VMD Tcl script that draws the C-alpha trace (Angstrom):
set ca {
  {50.65 -13.12 109.79}
  {49.15 -15.95 111.49}
  {48.90 -17.16 114.75}
  {51.09 -20.33 114.32}
  {53.41 -17.25 113.53}
  {53.32 -15.47 116.25}
  {53.68 -18.48 118.61}
  {56.64 -20.07 116.77}
  {59.47 -17.74 117.84}
  {62.12 -19.70 116.29}
  {60.93 -20.30 113.15}
  {61.98 -17.27 111.58}
  {65.91 -17.53 112.92}
  {65.96 -21.26 112.07}
  {67.11 -20.11 108.38}
  {70.44 -18.73 107.38}
  {70.58 -15.29 106.49}
  {70.60 -13.67 103.13}
  {69.90 -16.62 100.85}
  {70.94 -19.69 103.14}
  {74.46 -21.37 103.19}
  {76.11 -20.23 100.30}
  {76.33 -16.50 101.60}
  {79.03 -18.13 104.34}
  {82.09 -16.67 103.88}
  {85.28 -18.68 103.93}
  {86.90 -19.27 107.57}
  {90.30 -18.46 107.34}
  {92.74 -19.65 110.13}
  {96.10 -17.94 111.57}
  {97.94 -18.94 108.95}
  {96.28 -17.91 106.13}
  {95.08 -21.51 105.34}
  {91.01 -21.83 104.93}
  {89.26 -24.12 107.16}
  {86.59 -26.36 105.81}
  {83.29 -26.45 106.68}
  {83.13 -30.08 108.60}
  {86.49 -29.53 109.91}
  {86.20 -30.00 113.86}
  {87.60 -27.46 115.93}
  {91.04 -28.41 117.17}
  {92.44 -26.02 119.72}
  {96.28 -25.72 120.15}
  {97.67 -26.82 123.14}
  {101.21 -26.01 122.75}
  {101.38 -22.70 123.79}
  {100.19 -21.09 126.72}
  {100.64 -18.22 129.31}
  {102.13 -19.26 132.99}
  {102.10 -15.67 134.96}
  {103.13 -17.25 138.35}
  {106.71 -18.18 137.04}
  {106.74 -15.54 133.87}
  {108.88 -12.34 133.64}
  {105.95 -10.62 132.48}
  {104.24 -11.30 135.76}
  {105.63 -7.85 137.78}
  {103.61 -9.83 141.01}
  {105.64 -13.66 140.96}
  {108.72 -14.99 142.34}
  {109.27 -11.53 143.84}
  {112.12 -11.95 147.06}
  {110.83 -10.76 150.19}
  {112.95 -7.26 149.85}
  {111.67 -6.93 146.64}
  {107.86 -7.22 147.56}
  {108.72 -4.94 150.61}
  {110.28 -2.15 148.35}
  {107.41 -2.57 146.42}
  {104.72 -2.05 149.26}
  {106.66 0.78 150.26}
  {106.71 2.54 146.45}
  {102.97 2.21 146.63}
  {102.79 3.39 150.63}
  {104.61 6.62 149.68}
  {102.09 7.14 146.11}
  {98.99 6.66 148.33}
  {100.28 9.03 151.81}
  {103.09 11.28 150.53}
  {103.71 11.28 146.93}
  {103.08 15.30 146.14}
  {103.71 18.29 148.08}
  {100.99 21.16 148.51}
  {102.66 24.16 146.30}
  {104.08 26.56 148.97}
  {103.99 24.25 151.52}
  {105.68 21.95 153.38}
  {102.67 19.57 153.70}
  {102.70 15.78 151.46}
  {99.81 14.03 150.35}
  {99.06 11.49 148.28}
  {96.54 9.72 145.59}
  {94.85 8.89 148.68}
  {93.55 12.50 150.23}
  {92.93 13.12 145.92}
  {90.25 10.11 145.39}
  {89.42 10.44 149.30}
  {87.82 13.81 148.05}
  {85.03 11.59 145.99}
  {82.39 11.05 149.09}
  {82.07 7.86 150.01}
  {82.91 5.65 147.19}
  {86.95 7.48 147.27}
  {87.05 6.31 151.14}
  {86.22 2.76 149.64}
  {88.72 2.68 147.22}
  {91.42 4.06 149.16}
  {90.42 1.40 152.27}
  {90.27 -2.01 149.80}
  {93.92 -0.62 148.45}
  {95.13 -0.47 151.75}
  {93.40 -3.35 153.12}
  {95.48 -5.22 149.96}
  {99.02 -3.87 151.32}
  {98.01 -5.30 154.97}
  {97.04 -8.49 152.74}
  {100.69 -8.27 151.08}
  {102.06 -8.11 154.83}
  {99.85 -11.53 155.90}
  {102.04 -12.80 152.66}
  {104.87 -12.05 153.90}
  {104.55 -13.78 157.04}
  {103.09 -10.92 159.76}
  {102.19 -12.32 162.84}
  {98.42 -12.06 164.27}
  {99.37 -9.21 166.25}
  {100.95 -7.30 163.17}
  {98.26 -7.75 161.23}
  {95.86 -6.21 163.44}
  {97.50 -3.08 164.18}
  {98.00 -2.63 160.68}
  {93.90 -3.31 160.79}
  {93.23 -0.65 163.23}
  {95.34 1.75 161.39}
  {93.29 1.42 158.14}
  {89.71 0.96 160.04}
  {90.72 4.35 161.42}
  {91.67 5.85 158.74}
  {88.70 4.52 156.31}
  {85.89 5.81 159.06}
  {87.44 9.10 159.86}
  {87.90 9.57 156.22}
  {84.16 9.38 155.14}
  {83.29 12.56 157.35}
  {83.27 15.20 154.56}
  {85.86 18.12 155.10}
  {87.60 16.93 158.51}
  {88.17 13.21 156.70}
  {90.06 14.35 154.00}
  {92.55 16.68 156.19}
  {92.63 13.72 158.30}
  {93.54 11.65 155.38}
  {96.53 13.72 154.35}
  {97.94 13.70 158.19}
  {97.43 10.41 159.48}
  {98.99 8.64 156.48}
  {97.74 5.21 157.38}
  {99.95 2.88 154.56}
  {103.16 4.94 155.29}
  {102.75 3.61 159.36}
  {101.62 -0.10 158.14}
  {105.09 -0.49 156.10}
  {106.91 0.65 158.77}
  {105.20 -1.46 161.14}
  {106.23 -4.41 158.59}
  {109.48 -2.94 157.94}
  {110.57 -2.95 161.95}
  {108.82 -6.51 162.24}
  {110.78 -8.06 159.43}
  {114.19 -5.98 160.60}
  {114.05 -8.40 163.90}
  {113.25 -11.35 161.99}
  {116.18 -13.69 160.72}
  {117.61 -13.69 157.51}
  {116.88 -17.22 155.82}
}
mol new
graphics top color blue
foreach p $ca { graphics top sphere $p radius 0.5 }
foreach p [lrange $ca 0 end-1] q [lrange $ca 1 end] { graphics top cylinder $p $q radius 0.2 }
display resetview
């Protein structure tokens, strides 16, 4: 190996592998036709997904009541989905994920903040949103305390409180 070989890094990569261009395999399109070597790539432009109006999107084009029902289901899953055997104590995924120190509380707080964002998209005013954010903040901050925070997560149920706040406000609004 000479000094020129060391200082020309692309020299070895400029040759096609395995004996040149003859070793290149055929390129076949999705219909089984061979594409010639010099053919320019022309993407098919007639097919695309538009998830905003598609029935495949579970979050697109939902009515106000459907969005609120979805928020209620998520809040129940987070706060009261399970019952502690032998007791009447209900807990949710928030209490389970919150057992993982720091990261679990950050994840559950992020999900709770998503619920607040959805409430804002439903038209909740700033005072309702501020109360919801206060509930999430209390749940997130106290939830970070190692053992007592986990018990507080099970008892406080910030997401249920937030959906209840939103439901009360929406019930007072005129229907459109």
